[in-house]
N, C-alpha and C positions, 0 to 999 in steps of 0.2 A: 180428612181428603172424600172427596163423595168419589161417583161413578166415573164421571167426567173426563176428573182429574186423573187415575188412575187410569183412563182409557188413552190420554194425552202423553204418559212417561211407560217404558218401555224399559225392559232388561235384553244389555247384549252381552250378557259374558259367558252363553254358552252357547257353545256352533250351532246350527239347525242339523236335522236329521240329514244322514245323505239322500240325493231325490232315488240312490235303486234299491235303499232300502225302507223307504216309502211304500215306494212303488211294486216291488217283492211283496208288502208284506198288505199290501191293498188289495193284488192282485190273489191272493192266497184264499181274500173275505167276500170277493164278490166274481168268484171265476164264470159267470153265466153271461157279465157283460159281451154288448157285441165287440166283434173286430171292429177296430178304428177308435173307441170309445176313450182309449188311456188319455190323448187328443183332447177329449172335447173341451176338460180342465186344465189349468195349466198351474191351477193351486186349488189342494183340495185340506176342510176338515177332515184328518185323517181318521178313519174311524177305528173306535176306545183297538181292538187289538194287532192294529198295524199299526196307530202309532205307538202300543206300548210295544210292542216289537222293535218299531224303531230307536226308542225311547234306551231298551237297555244296550245295543249296538251304539246307537251314536247324541245321547241327549236331546234336546229343544233348546231352540231360542224360544224363551218365554217372553208373553206380557208381566204386569205385574199380580199379584198377589189379588182377587177380589176380597172384599169384607161376606163375613158369615151368612149377614142378611141386614137390612134396616134394621135397626136397634137391636141388632143378634136373633130377627124374629126365624122361628124355623118354617122350613119349604109349606105348604099347606098343602091339603088328604088328595089322596090318588083320584077321590072321586072331582076334586077340582080341579085336575088335568084335563078329565074326560070331557067333564062340559066346554071345559076351554077349546077343546078340538073340535066339539059337536059346534059352537058356534063359530070358529075358525069358517067349520064350512056350508056352514048358513051363507055365511058373510061371500065366500064364493062363490055359491050358486047364484049370488044377485048381480056379480058381474058381469060385466057386457062380455061377447068371445071376441076374441084378435083374431079374423080373419086373415089369410093367408094362401097364398099362393108356393110352390115348390121353389122356382126358382128366385124367393124373397132371403131375409136372414129375420132371425131369433135378434134384436139389438137388447143386453140387459149391460145396469150401468150400477155397480156396486161401490160402496168403499170397507176396504180391507186391511188386518192387519193378523200379523200371528206371524208362525212358522215355518210358510210352505214354500220361500224362498228368500233365497239374499237379495240386500237393498245395498250392499254397498260393505265393503272392507276399512274399518278406523284405523287408529295409526298406533293404534294399541294390536292389530289384529283380527279383532273383533266381529261379525258379521253383525251390518245394524236392523233392526226390524226393521220389515215393510211396513207403512202406514200409508195408504194409496188410495184412491183411485185406477176401479177397473172401469171400462170397458169394453164391452165384449160381444163378437157380427159373428152369428153359428148360422149353417145352411141349415131352414128351415127342413128338406128334405135327406141333407148329409151327403148332400152329392157333389157341393162346392166348397171351395178354402173358405176357410174364414180366417177372421179375425183379431187378437187380442190389443189393445192399447192400455199403457200403464206409463206413468212417467216417463220413465227409462226407455220410448217409442215405441215400436208394433213391432208386433211375432203375426206371422201365420199362423192359420190353424187349419191343422191337416182334415180335412173332407172323411166321410163317411158316420157318420151318428146324429140321426133326427132331431133338433133340438124344439122340434113342433110335437111334442108328443101326443098325437091325436089318435092315437092307438092304445095309449094305459084302458086303466079298465075305467069305468064308471059308474060301480058297486061296491059298495063299500066290500061285501065281502072277499069278491073277484080281487080286490086292492088287497087284499088281505095276504091273500095265497099271492101274490106278486110280489109282498113284503119280505114273505117266507119263505120262496119257494127256492132258496140257494143258501138260506139260513143253516148251517150247521155250527156247531160249538166249536169256540173259536180257540185261540192260547191261549196257556193259564186261565182253561175254563171259562170264559167270555158267553155269555150266555147268547139260544139265539131270540131272545126280545130283545136283547139291543141293540143286537146287530139286522134286526129290522128296525128296531129305529133308528137306526145309523142310518138304514136304505133310505129313512123318510128326509133326511137333508139330503139326500145325493141325490134325492129325484128329482128334489126343489131347487138346486142349486144351479144355476145358470141355463133355462131355458123356459120355457113353456108348455103350460099345462092348464089348456081346454081349462073353464068353470067346473063340468062336470067331474073329470077328472082328478083336480085338485080338492072341488069335496069329496071327492072318496078317500082322497088320501089323506085327506083330515079323519075323516068317521074312523076311517081302516085304522089309522094312527091312536084313534081313543081308546084301541080295544088292543091295545098291547098292555100288558100289566106294567106295575112297579114303576108310572110317571109320575110325578109331583109337578108343583107348580111353586114356582119364584118370583115374588117382582119384581122387574127388570128396568134400564133401561138400555135401548138398543145402542151403536155404533154408531149414530147419526145421531144420538142427546134424543129419540123420540122414547117417550113412557111407555112402557107396554107392561108384559109378563111373560117368562118362558114357562113354557114347559120340554122339563125335564125327565131325564133317564140317564142312571150310574151305573155302573160294573166297580167293579175292584181297583179301574183305576183313571178312569175319564167319567166325566159328568156330558153329555151331549142337551144342550138346550135349542127351542125353537120359541123363537121370540115373537106374538104379537102386538097390537097394539091394542093397549088396554078399554078401550070405548069400544072399536068397532072390529075388534077382533081379526085385523086383515095380516097378515105374518106380513113381520120387519125383515126380522135376522137370522143369522146361526151366532154360535159359541161352543165352545167346548175346555171343560177347564178339569184341570188336574185337582183327582181327591182321592188317591193311594198314594204310596209312595214309591217314589219315582228314583233314580240316582240323579240329579243336583236339580231336581225342580221343586221345589216346596209345594206344598198341597193350596190350593186353593188357588193356583196357576191357569189365570186364562192363556190359552198356548192360541189361538185360533177365535179368530170375531169378524162378521162383517154384518151390512148393514143393505138391504137391497132396497135401490132407490126409483131404479124405471123400469119395465118390460116394455118393448115395442117393434109391432115388422115394420122391416125397412127396406127397401130396394136391390140393396147392392152393402156390402160389406164398407164399412170408414163411412156409412153415410147414417148422421143424426137425425131424428124424427122430429 
């Protein structure tokens, strides 16, 4: 069975973590998030420490296990991962700036599946996994109510966090300081380098970074030790290469196009011993399809 077959089949035998458990664990990990930021994402690829704590209490709803790699191929070396991130930074610098007024909205379209939300309950009482298109409109300056659109309808998003991140650092050294500024050893000894790498994912997710900041983010990520590369197709079927970092419980993947090194999406995989979850189980998967600036929530670019 290939990766695309695996993506289309999901397990529904374990209930998802309770939302309050995930929220509390995530808040403990990133205590310095600005007020109101909790509502900027209705789903989250939970950081390793947060999801580890949640699993211990409630279990996870999981996508099927991934194979060890094409032909059992081992991950490449750490230097390869740093090179991929630097090439991604170079690609980001070539992108045109999406200009925006404070009263506009950042539109992000993606495909998502995983354990972060309920998608309905079947006849057997088990919660079905979520595999769906997401459309999100968030305020450029954070002062206006946004909108989340999924197959089950529209949900307002609270104001309070700017989705246009033009205040982030534009050099790698300052960006690295940003990634590590709140990183402290997590539950069960989650290392600060893993927390910083997870924050890269948080910073990329459902918001807009201008090219200079995006390039600085990838250059800073290239300095985080312990990363490796794995050949990987993203959730939309696009061939890419994943830059990965793992702790004792989870591996976080950032997936880039194998030719252009443009960022494609993310994935989180179980690599440790957890209750009711097999090793190599993919628990969250997302493919970023489009980012644009629009005048109002609900408007398509």
